[in-house]
KEMAR-882293 format. One line per field, with one value per residue (C-alpha): residue number from 1; chain; x, y, z. Coordinates in nm, 3 decimals, m for minus. Layout:
k <- NUM	...
c <- A	...
c1 <- X	...
c2 <- Y	...
c3 <- Z	...
// end
This chain:
k <- 1	2	3	4	5	6	7	8	9	10	11	12	13	14	15	16	17	18	19	20	21	22	23	24	25	26	27	28	29	30	31	32	33	34	35	36	37	38	39	40	41	42	43	44	45	46	47	48	49	50	51	52	53	54	55	56	57	58	59	60	61	62	63	64	65	66	67	68	69	70	71	72	73	74	75	76	77	78	79	80	81	82	83	84	85	86	87	88	89	90	91	92	93	94	95	96	97	98	99	100	101	102	103	104	105	106	107	108	109	110	111	112	113	114	115	116	117	118	119	120	121	122	123	124	125	126	127	128	129	130	131	132	133	134	135	136	137	138	139	140	141	142	143	144	145	146	147	148	149	150	151	152	153	154	155	156	157	158	159	160	161	162	163	164	165	166	167	168	169	170	171	172	173	174	175	176	177	178	179	180	181	182	183	184	185	186	187	188	189	190	191	192	193	194	195	196	197	198	199	200	201	202	203	204	205	206	207	208	209	210	211	212	213	214	215	216	217	218	219	220	221	222	223	224	225	226	227	228	229	230	231	232	233	234	235	236	237	238	239	240	241	242	243	244	245	246	247	248	249	250	251	252	253	254	255	256	257	258	259	260	261	262	263	264	265	266	267	268	269	270	271	272	273	274	275	276	277	278	279	280	281	282	283	284	285	286	287	288	289	290	291	292	293	294	295	296	297	298	299	300	301	302	303	304	305	306	307	308	309	310	311	312	313	314	315	316	317	318	319	320	321	322	323	324	325	326	327	328	329	330	331	332	333	334	335	336	337	338	339	340	341	342	343	344	345	346	347	348	349	350	351	352	353	354	355	356	357	358	359	360	361	362	363	364	365	366	367	368	369	370	371	372	373	374	375	376	377	378	379	380	381	382	383	384	385	386	387	388	389	390	391	392	393	394	395	396	397	398	399	400	401	402	403	404	405	406	407	408	409	410	411	412	413	414	415	416	417	418	419	420	421	422	423	424	425	426	427	428	429	430	431	432	433	434	435	436	437	438	439	440	441	442	443	444	445	446	447	448	449	450	451	452	453	454	455	456	457	458	459	460	461	462	463	464	465	466	467	468	469	470	471	472	473	474	475	476	477	478	479	480	481	482	483	484	485	486	487	488	489	490	491	492	493	494	495	496	497	498	499	500	501
c <- A	A	A	A	A	A	A	A	A	A	A	A	A	A	A	A	A	A	A	A	A	A	A	A	A	A	A	A	A	A	A	A	A	A	A	A	A	A	A	A	A	A	A	A	A	A	A	A	A	A	A	A	A	A	A	A	A	A	A	A	A	A	A	A	A	A	A	A	A	A	A	A	A	A	A	A	A	A	A	A	A	A	A	A	A	A	A	A	A	A	A	A	A	A	A	A	A	A	A	A	A	A	A	A	A	A	A	A	A	A	A	A	A	A	A	A	A	A	A	A	A	A	A	A	A	A	A	A	A	A	A	A	A	A	A	A	A	A	A	A	A	A	A	A	A	A	A	A	A	A	A	A	A	A	A	A	A	A	A	A	A	A	A	A	A	A	A	A	A	A	A	A	A	A	A	A	A	A	A	A	A	A	A	A	A	A	A	A	A	A	A	A	A	A	A	A	A	A	A	A	A	A	A	A	A	A	A	A	A	A	A	A	A	A	A	A	A	A	A	A	A	A	A	A	A	A	A	A	A	A	A	A	A	A	A	A	A	A	A	A	A	A	A	A	A	A	A	A	A	A	A	A	A	A	A	A	A	A	A	A	A	A	A	A	A	A	A	A	A	A	A	A	A	A	A	A	A	A	A	A	A	A	A	A	A	A	A	A	A	A	A	A	A	A	A	A	A	A	A	A	A	A	A	A	A	A	A	A	A	A	A	A	A	A	A	A	A	A	A	A	A	A	A	A	A	A	A	A	A	A	A	A	A	A	A	A	A	A	A	A	A	A	A	A	A	A	A	A	A	A	A	A	A	A	A	A	A	A	A	A	A	A	A	A	A	A	A	A	A	A	A	A	A	A	A	A	A	A	A	A	A	A	A	A	A	A	A	A	A	A	A	A	A	A	A	A	A	A	A	A	A	A	A	A	A	A	A	A	A	A	A	A	A	A	A	A	A	A	A	A	A	A	A	A	A	A	A	A	A	A	A	A	A	A	A	A	A	A	A	A	A	A	A	A	A	A	A	A	A	A	A	A	A	A	A	A	A	A	A	A	A	A	A	A	A	A	A	A	A	A	A	A	A	A	A	A	A	A	A	A	A	A	A	A	A	A	A	A	A	A	A	A	A	A	A	A	A	A	A	A	A
c1 <- m0.981	m1.116	m1.207	m0.948	m1.067	m1.354	m1.465	m1.654	m1.693	m2.033	m2.303	m2.256	m1.848	m1.857	m1.781	m1.944	m1.840	m1.459	m1.516	m1.649	m1.354	m1.118	m1.287	m1.271	m0.928	m0.818	m1.081	m1.247	m1.620	m1.822	m2.071	m2.218	m2.381	m2.704	m2.772	m2.737	m2.997	m3.214	m3.210	m3.240	m3.529	m3.724	m3.741	m3.578	m3.353	m3.646	m3.884	m3.708	m3.612	m4.018	m4.112	m3.829	m3.721	m3.328	m3.253	m3.451	m3.216	m2.905	m2.936	m2.983	m2.733	m2.468	m2.598	m2.540	m2.219	m2.066	m2.174	m1.997	m1.659	m1.705	m1.822	m1.787	m1.451	m1.329	m1.413	m1.690	m1.901	m2.049	m2.303	m2.242	m2.383	m2.247	m1.998	m2.229	m2.223	m1.982	m2.008	m1.945	m1.626	m1.498	m1.554	m1.345	m1.009	m0.775	m0.908	m0.798	m1.048	m1.041	m1.223	m1.339	m1.280	m1.477	m1.449	m1.802	m1.881	m1.853	m2.088	m2.339	m2.283	m2.378	m2.651	m2.819	m2.815	m2.877	m3.210	m3.155	m3.398	m3.186	m3.415	m3.105	m3.107	m3.455	m3.503	m3.240	m3.001	m2.758	m2.804	m2.838	m2.502	m2.315	m2.467	m2.375	m1.991	m1.987	m2.076	m1.948	m1.591	m1.433	m1.570	m1.467	m1.098	m1.055	m1.168	m0.995	m0.644	m0.629	m0.731	m0.777	m0.884	m1.152	m1.154	m1.432	m1.195	m1.360	m1.399	m1.155	m0.912	m1.019	m0.978	m0.641	m0.568	m0.692	m0.483	m0.138	m0.235	m0.337	m0.054	m0.201	m0.081	m0.034	0.083	0.176	m0.062	0.032	m0.281	m0.235	m0.521	m0.800	m0.689	m0.508	m0.229	m0.142	0.158	0.245	0.166	m0.143	m0.385	m0.712	m0.854	m0.772	m1.020	m1.260	m1.280	m1.192	m1.557	m1.734	m1.961	m2.010	m2.404	m2.169	m1.857	m1.695	m1.319	m1.219	m0.833	m0.636	m0.561	m0.608	m0.723	m0.540	m0.711	m0.734	m0.915	m1.196	m1.241	m1.195	m1.519	m1.706	m1.966	m2.017	m2.233	m1.890	m1.881	m1.610	m1.429	m1.158	m0.985	m0.825	m0.637	m0.530	m0.623	m0.741	m1.055	m1.291	m1.114	m1.264	m1.604	m1.643	m1.583	m1.872	m2.038	m2.024	m2.039	m2.443	m2.544	m2.528	m2.724	m2.418	m2.494	m2.289	m2.328	m2.090	m1.742	m1.488	m1.126	m0.846	m0.628	m0.332	m0.001	m0.008	m0.163	m0.457	m0.540	m0.507	m0.770	m0.982	m0.991	m1.076	m1.344	m1.582	m1.487	m1.775	m2.024	m2.326	m2.096	m1.799	m1.757	m1.520	m1.188	m0.954	m0.674	m0.466	m0.123	0.102	0.362	0.553	0.525	0.139	0.149	0.322	0.194	m0.070	m0.327	m0.281	m0.411	m0.697	m0.617	m0.712	m0.513	m0.583	m0.615	m0.407	m0.647	m0.462	m0.708	m0.575	m0.749	m0.750	m0.876	m1.067	m0.727	m0.442	m0.361	0.041	0.052	0.408	0.311	0.110	0.334	0.644	0.899	0.989	1.219	0.996	0.805	1.193	1.319	0.974	0.996	1.360	1.242	0.980	1.191	1.522	1.301	1.122	1.304	1.682	1.660	1.563	1.956	2.115	1.840	1.839	2.207	2.198	2.205	2.229	1.913	1.660	1.379	0.996	1.096	1.310	1.067	0.760	0.991	1.062	0.676	0.624	0.849	0.732	0.380	0.409	0.658	0.398	0.110	0.279	0.259	0.482	0.898	0.865	0.699	0.823	0.560	0.249	0.501	0.539	0.863	0.957	1.298	1.477	1.130	1.247	1.550	1.293	1.030	1.234	1.421	1.066	0.954	1.196	1.163	0.843	0.838	1.125	1.185	1.095	1.307	1.606	1.468	1.429	1.704	1.898	1.686	1.833	2.144	2.158	2.024	2.294	2.563	2.392	2.430	2.794	2.867	2.663	2.845	2.536	2.552	2.937	3.108	3.025	2.692	2.648	2.834	2.619	2.282	2.499	2.526	2.234	2.046	2.318	2.199	1.786	1.944	1.866	2.061	2.304	2.313	2.034	2.106	2.032	1.972	2.281	2.367	2.236	1.883	1.867	1.904	1.682	1.428	1.493	1.428	1.123	0.998	1.070	0.925	0.586	0.569	0.633	0.336	0.380	0.642	0.834	0.941	0.944	1.241	1.430	1.570	1.598	1.501	1.583	1.485	1.788	1.892	2.149	2.070	1.855	1.514	1.684	1.531	1.535	1.481	1.755	1.722	1.882	2.147	2.508	2.864	3.034	2.740	2.543	2.845	2.875	2.492	2.533	2.865	2.639	2.484	2.757	2.701
c2 <- 1.586	1.821	1.767	1.572	1.649	1.805	1.740	1.988	1.965	1.932	1.724	1.413	1.389	1.145	1.356	1.150	0.746	0.908	1.010	0.727	0.566	0.821	0.831	0.423	0.413	0.672	0.542	0.858	0.945	1.059	1.309	1.491	1.785	1.734	1.380	1.635	1.862	1.620	1.439	1.805	1.868	1.548	1.593	1.522	1.823	1.854	1.914	2.187	2.313	2.318	2.462	2.703	2.746	2.828	3.097	2.957	2.618	2.839	3.052	2.690	2.497	2.736	2.717	2.345	2.368	2.608	2.360	2.094	2.234	2.396	2.030	1.756	1.554	1.310	1.369	1.598	1.639	1.948	1.952	2.129	2.477	2.479	2.688	2.984	3.096	3.328	3.309	2.885	3.026	3.249	2.976	2.671	2.907	2.686	2.323	2.106	2.146	1.836	1.954	1.598	1.749	1.539	1.627	1.773	1.504	1.273	1.452	1.516	1.067	1.041	1.281	1.130	0.806	0.911	0.844	1.109	1.389	1.717	2.057	2.278	1.977	1.897	2.007	2.014	1.850	1.976	2.325	2.347	2.149	2.431	2.725	2.549	2.490	2.888	2.983	2.737	2.653	2.960	2.877	2.558	2.638	2.932	2.750	2.422	2.376	2.053	1.976	1.569	1.472	1.205	1.143	0.947	0.698	0.434	0.600	0.379	0.498	0.868	0.798	0.649	0.976	1.189	1.039	1.019	1.434	1.414	1.232	0.925	0.679	0.379	0.200	0.217	0.302	0.178	0.265	0.057	0.163	0.015	m0.174	m0.087	m0.223	m0.201	m0.336	m0.297	m0.548	m0.578	m0.493	m0.655	m0.383	m0.334	m0.633	m0.470	m0.145	m0.331	m0.474	m0.226	m0.221	m0.538	m0.740	m1.047	m1.215	m1.545	m1.594	m1.879	m2.024	m2.323	m2.355	m2.101	m1.751	m1.480	m1.475	m1.041	m1.122	m1.297	m1.056	m0.745	m0.903	m1.070	m0.751	m0.854	m1.128	m1.390	m1.768	m1.955	m2.217	m2.432	m2.521	m2.789	m2.981	m3.025	m2.734	m2.929	m2.912	m3.059	m2.777	m2.555	m2.747	m2.721	m2.333	m2.295	m2.539	m2.348	m2.066	m2.150	m2.436	m2.029	m1.808	m1.599	m1.222	m1.036	m0.794	m0.965	m0.963	m1.220	m1.216	m1.490	m1.568	m1.838	m1.882	m1.816	m2.116	m2.037	m1.711	m1.782	m2.077	m1.822	m1.582	m1.805	m1.992	m1.718	m1.463	m1.629	m1.676	m1.397	m1.222	m1.213	m1.128	m0.908	m1.005	m0.863	m1.107	m1.209	m1.327	m1.549	m1.568	m1.310	m1.479	m1.468	m1.089	m1.038	m1.289	m1.521	m1.198	m1.129	m1.426	m1.675	m1.996	m2.286	m2.557	m2.865	m2.647	m2.375	m2.152	m1.804	m1.576	m1.128	m1.026	m0.804	m0.805	m0.483	m0.492	m0.700	m0.645	m0.751	m0.803	m0.851	m1.057	m1.333	m1.312	m1.470	m1.428	m1.743	m1.765	m1.740	m1.462	m1.268	m1.395	m1.218	m0.939	m0.856	m0.967	m0.666	m0.433	m0.431	m0.336	m0.063	0.058	0.249	0.176	m0.188	m0.322	m0.166	m0.277	m0.601	m0.675	m0.538	m0.884	m0.775	m0.615	m0.883	m0.678	m0.597	m0.289	m0.375	m0.626	m0.403	m0.169	m0.456	m0.534	m0.197	m0.143	m0.504	m0.442	m0.069	m0.195	m0.527	m0.232	m0.096	m0.398	m0.546	m0.396	m0.343	m0.349	m0.491	m0.513	m0.610	m0.850	m0.778	m0.836	m0.895	m0.934	m1.255	m1.475	m1.535	m1.803	m1.869	m1.973	m2.178	m2.389	m2.447	m2.569	m2.831	m2.910	m2.905	m2.926	m2.711	m2.433	m2.100	m1.904	m2.124	m2.038	m1.665	m1.617	m1.822	m1.542	m1.236	m1.376	m1.443	m1.122	m0.919	m1.140	m1.080	m0.689	m0.669	m0.866	m0.661	m0.342	m0.220	m0.234	m0.130	m0.404	m0.519	m0.565	m0.953	m0.931	m0.662	m0.962	m1.203	m1.028	m0.979	m1.258	m1.412	m1.189	m1.239	m1.677	m1.714	m1.963	m1.836	m2.104	m2.399	m2.717	m2.927	m2.839	m2.865	m2.499	m2.696	m2.776	m2.424	m2.276	m2.466	m2.430	m2.009	m2.058	m2.254	m1.979	m1.710	m1.839	m1.945	m1.604	m1.382	m1.165	m1.092	m1.205	m0.928	m1.055	m1.402	m1.414	m1.369	m1.683	m1.488	m1.171	m1.083	m0.760	m0.658	m0.391	m0.122	m0.012	0.002	0.079	0.115	m0.168	m0.261	m0.571	m0.713	m0.929	m1.208	m1.236	m1.422	m1.485	m1.388	m1.131	m1.484	m1.618	m1.408	m1.478	m1.838	m1.843	m1.616	m1.943	m2.201	m2.322
c3 <- 2.495	2.231	1.880	1.675	1.341	1.194	0.834	0.602	0.190	m0.006	0.017	m0.131	m0.045	0.212	0.515	0.730	0.622	0.561	0.932	1.112	0.962	1.068	1.400	1.441	1.358	1.630	1.864	1.923	1.939	1.599	1.559	1.278	1.302	1.059	1.285	1.616	1.517	1.398	1.738	1.919	1.736	1.753	1.299	1.057	0.827	0.509	0.857	0.992	0.667	0.541	0.889	0.972	0.583	0.515	0.724	1.023	0.976	0.913	1.258	1.422	1.279	1.393	1.732	1.769	1.571	1.794	2.126	1.943	1.886	2.225	2.411	2.181	2.209	1.896	1.505	1.372	1.100	1.000	0.735	0.345	0.422	0.758	0.652	0.528	0.921	0.949	1.305	1.228	0.984	1.289	1.534	1.361	1.389	1.573	1.502	1.251	0.949	0.647	0.340	0.132	m0.228	m0.487	m0.870	m0.938	m1.200	m0.916	m0.678	m0.940	m1.005	m0.599	m0.556	m0.838	m0.683	m0.381	m0.164	0.050	0.048	0.038	m0.044	m0.165	m0.477	m0.546	m0.916	m1.188	m0.966	m1.166	m1.189	m0.806	m0.770	m0.992	m0.796	m0.459	m0.579	m0.714	m0.358	m0.152	m0.245	m0.137	0.229	0.238	0.146	0.373	0.656	0.564	0.725	0.471	0.183	0.070	m0.269	m0.270	m0.700	m0.621	m0.409	m0.176	0.166	0.270	0.119	0.146	0.550	0.511	0.288	0.576	0.852	0.683	0.646	1.018	1.108	1.234	0.962	1.194	0.887	0.525	0.250	m0.098	m0.316	m0.712	m0.955	m0.726	m0.486	m0.167	0.003	0.381	0.518	0.888	1.199	1.405	1.057	1.192	1.202	0.901	0.826	0.964	0.767	0.450	0.463	0.664	0.389	0.313	0.432	0.597	0.568	0.450	0.576	0.388	0.566	0.526	0.884	1.166	1.171	1.385	1.714	1.651	1.316	1.435	1.755	1.529	1.271	1.596	1.503	1.170	1.043	1.002	0.925	0.873	0.623	0.599	0.260	0.161	0.314	m0.093	m0.360	m0.605	m0.799	m0.535	m0.309	m0.594	m0.558	m0.211	m0.204	m0.427	m0.312	0.067	m0.059	m0.255	0.059	0.319	m0.015	m0.003	m0.196	m0.390	m0.113	0.112	0.156	0.159	0.372	0.211	0.462	0.298	0.053	m0.248	m0.422	m0.195	m0.186	m0.637	m0.553	m0.338	m0.630	m0.879	m0.690	m0.582	m0.892	m1.082	m0.736	m0.736	m1.034	m0.837	m0.485	m0.371	m0.211	0.066	0.080	0.424	0.277	0.461	0.288	0.055	m0.282	m0.158	m0.141	m0.443	m0.667	m0.538	m0.455	m0.820	m0.946	m1.007	m1.066	m1.111	m0.933	m1.171	m1.539	m1.688	m1.637	m1.462	m1.494	m1.403	m1.039	m0.822	m0.488	m0.302	m0.042	0.037	0.401	0.470	0.821	0.945	1.222	0.993	0.693	0.643	0.396	0.166	m0.100	m0.417	m0.279	m0.189	m0.548	m0.671	m0.466	m0.661	m0.982	m1.000	m0.795	m0.950	m1.314	m1.150	m0.863	m0.733	m0.390	m0.418	m0.468	m0.173	0.050	m0.042	0.034	0.357	0.498	0.857	0.856	0.857	1.070	0.972	0.881	0.587	0.528	0.518	0.214	0.002	0.005	m0.057	m0.397	m0.453	m0.437	m0.651	m0.900	m0.957	m0.987	m1.292	m1.514	m1.742	m1.711	m2.070	m2.341	m2.755	m2.995	m2.832	m2.630	m2.204	m2.040	m1.658	m1.552	m1.524	m1.670	m1.989	m1.873	m1.524	m1.782	m1.995	m1.696	m1.564	m1.914	m1.896	m1.560	m1.510	m1.057	m1.078	m0.786	m0.786	m0.611	m0.778	m1.163	m1.133	m0.919	m1.240	m1.496	m1.283	m1.283	m1.663	m1.717	m1.517	m1.682	m2.049	m1.994	m1.880	m2.184	m2.415	m2.252	m2.123	m1.798	m1.615	m1.495	m1.119	m1.227	m1.209	m0.864	m0.714	m0.825	m0.682	m0.346	m0.301	m0.396	m0.150	0.145	0.028	0.113	m0.263	m0.516	m0.764	m1.042	m1.116	m1.145	m1.445	m1.769	m2.024	m2.163	m2.497	m2.304	m2.201	m2.531	m2.682	m2.460	m2.502	m2.823	m2.853	m2.628	m2.786	m3.150	m2.938	m2.758	m3.111	m3.158	m3.499	m3.768	m3.683	m3.386	m3.454	m3.674	m3.318	m3.164	m2.840	m2.640	m2.315	m2.106	m1.910	m1.710	m1.761	m1.427	m1.129	m1.272	m1.648	m1.862	m2.196	m2.421	m2.671	m2.889	m3.152	m2.885	m3.008	m2.948	m2.641	m2.481	m2.519	m2.358	m2.037	m1.952	m1.904	m1.755	m1.502	m1.412	m1.457	m1.780
// end
């Protein structure tokens, strides 16, 4: 085995941190040439600069880099100025050289906060940085076979970008704002990486923790706490008491394993502790991945706070599809993706590959937020009828009501001439393939129509929308949303016929 990848970049670019994570993913050794130099000389880099000067240090650095490239294996990170030596640039030919490219202002911010003594950055940090950028940037690009942007992102996100570039990505990685979602099988190692910078890990769960996760975290300061058996206010207070009793600091991380209600409760209980703890979600259901992990909810009060965990680990060995989750996936995906309708109707394909792609589409759609907006109001596909049904029957099944909402919207779109004939039939086929019901049970048309009108008035953000007695999000085709207002007559009849009313 030879050196798999060599990292180059400016001081503060995160070469060493990213390199260590990449090496761990690959199961290979890691070395940093600055550390090799310090070990060989028995003194720090600033001391070597003071004793030998920059020219003496560069000569020594070139020798150490040459030996490392010829003798070592795994992942190697070079000092920021190593590429200044022509011999080093020549020696790098034939290796996979990854430049971690970071914006100047991000570098300046990191260097200003750093406690490392960098001899070439003493004094006016901004001026010194600008001079180094002019000198070194062309040399980095001359040597690099691959350039990976950092954009100030967390090291683990940059490491996953590197793995993708190198062709070593094992799992699907979805970047959604500040959130990273990982989709695949055997994600225990991802749990270790996600919590790597934490001083400790609190594992909250409502059942068994997979043995692989426990093993992956074995080298960490880890404590476990079982939540429940009922998810109520007592469970919230129990979690908070547990965190206080064990003096959990803000620098710790929470790994929450469970279904949608469990993840929502954990987020609510931990967000107020020590100013808010970082949470990594390991959903055990599809609904947990697409809905539960995105909210912080009190189980006994109507407190629904926006929440985004640091990471969602969608481990297909742990996560199981469920009706509510599949309905949520279709609602999200129909409005955002041109692919999901066809994917959902492949009833013969229920393998992990299909589920992984549905998750990927759903999470990307969820991260984009509302499907459409009108005068400050947000619209989600199928939710107008779904929420009206649940208002009529509070314990109503979420999958059933959301499926009805999508069918209603499809029928409405056909009735208005917005969608072509066959749009409703395509919805029914997709719902059938997903095992979802095609019609709600219970309310009369009059009851549902009144509930929709009541909701339209309650949700109206201003007088111009208050005059509308209904407002719906419809699709003229996959990923083609639009809002329609005050629908009546035969078009409204078509919507109600779509759900058997």
